[in-house]
C-alpha positions in Angstrom: 0.0 0.0 0.0 1.4 3.3 -0.9 1.1 6.2 1.5 1.8 9.8 0.4 3.4 12.4 2.7 2.1 15.8 2.0 3.3 19.1 3.4 1.4 22.4 4.0 3.6 25.4 4.1 3.4 29.1 4.6 6.1 31.5 3.8 6.8 34.8 5.5 9.4 37.3 4.5 10.0 38.6 7.9 8.9 36.9 11.1 9.3 38.2 14.7 12.8 37.3 15.8 14.1 37.0 12.1 17.1 38.9 11.0 16.2 41.6 8.4 16.2 40.3 4.9 15.4 36.7 5.8 12.5 34.5 5.7 11.1 31.3 7.0 9.1 28.2 5.9 7.0 26.3 8.3 4.5 23.6 7.9 2.9 20.3 9.1 3.4 16.9 7.5 0.5 14.6 7.2 0.0 11.2 5.7 -2.7 10.4 3.3 -5.2 9.7 6.0 -4.5 13.2 7.5 -2.5 11.9 10.5 0.6 14.0 11.5 3.9 12.4 10.8 6.6 12.7 13.4 10.2 12.5 12.6 9.9 13.1 8.8 13.0 14.5 7.0 12.3 17.8 5.4 14.8 19.0 2.7 14.6 22.7 1.6 16.8 23.8 -1.4 17.1 27.4 -2.5 16.4 27.1 -6.3 18.8 30.0 -7.2 21.8 29.1 -5.0 21.3 25.4 -4.3 21.8 26.1 -0.6 20.2 23.3 1.4 18.6 23.0 4.9 17.6 19.6 6.4 15.2 19.5 9.4 13.0 17.1 11.0 9.4 17.3 12.1 8.4 17.4 15.7 6.3 14.8 17.5 3.2 16.7 16.2 4.4 16.8 12.5 5.4 20.4 12.5 8.6 21.8 11.1 10.2 25.4 10.9 13.1 26.6 8.9 14.1 30.2 9.8 16.8 32.7 8.7 16.4 31.6 5.1 17.6 33.8 2.2 14.5 35.0 0.4 13.8 33.2 -2.9 12.0 30.2 -4.4 12.6 26.9 -2.5 11.9 23.3 -3.4 10.7 21.2 -0.4 10.8 17.5 -0.2 9.6 15.2 2.6 10.9 11.7 3.3 10.0 9.2 6.1 10.9 5.5 6.3 7.9 3.4 5.4 6.4 6.1 3.2 6.5 6.3 -0.6 
């Protein structure tokens, strides 16, 4: 059985506590049944510079990457047992 991992993300150019000129990506990872996925590996890659950031979701399935250079990012999610 294939189970998809999806991610809901919001972007903000400046968040409280962010350095000027930086941004953040945060979200929650859910499986195809809508259940939150803890310990998922989230990879963010700046499409212009190829700078990468790797983070892991919390026990509640949330992730936050702060102090990002503004730009377009590709986001991929991986978790053992999910395809």
